[in-house]
DOMARRO-963523 format. One record per residue (C-alpha): residue in one letter; x, y, z. Coordinates in pm, whole numbers, padded with zeros to 5 digits, always signed. Example, Ala and Ser with C-alpha at 12.3 -4.5 7.8 and 13.67 -1.06 7.14 Angstrom:
DOMARRO-963523
a+01230-00450+00780
s+01367-00106+00714
***
This chain:
DOMARRO-963523
m-01717-02149-03113
k-01857-01811-03012
q-02205-01964-02975
v-02066-02224-02734
r-01920-01950-02514
i-02248-01762-02512
w-02447-02071-02414
t-02190-02166-02151
r-02223-01823-01991
r-02603-01842-02001
v-02610-02188-01846
s-02361-02086-01577
l-02566-01779-01494
a-02886-01984-01481
i-02728-02239-01247
f-02600-01960-01021
a-02941-01790-01016
v-03129-02109-00930
s-02875-02194-00660
a-02902-01847-00507
i-03282-01863-00509
y-03274-02205-00341
v-03036-02083-00070
v-03243-01771-00002
t-03568-01967+00026
h-03411-02226+00258
l-03204-02000+00485
n-03376-02126+00800
d-03249-02480+00727
y-02888-02373+00784
p-02807-02369+01157
e-02528-02115+01105
v-02775-01842+01009
s-03115-01964+01131
h-03108-01718+01423
i-03068-01410+01199
e-03394-01229+01120
s-03287-01040+00808
k-03267-01259+00498
t-03015-01025+00338
e-02784-01038+00638
a-02828-01414+00673
f-02747-01467+00304
a-02438-01246+00332
v-02316-01428+00644
l-02374-01767+00483
m-02191-01669+00165
f-01904-01532+00375
k-01879-01863+00561
v-01896-02065+00239
l-01634-01857+00057
r-01403-01830+00356
***
């Protein structure tokens, strides 16, 4: 059972990492943040809007 928890955490982390990389590389495709120059600021604004 402990192995299942470990693999579940790893898979969840991998999915989150791939999703974050995809969002960062495609920031200009989102009209809400396409006008922002800084990728860090654009990512933060987009995550704020998504989690709001």
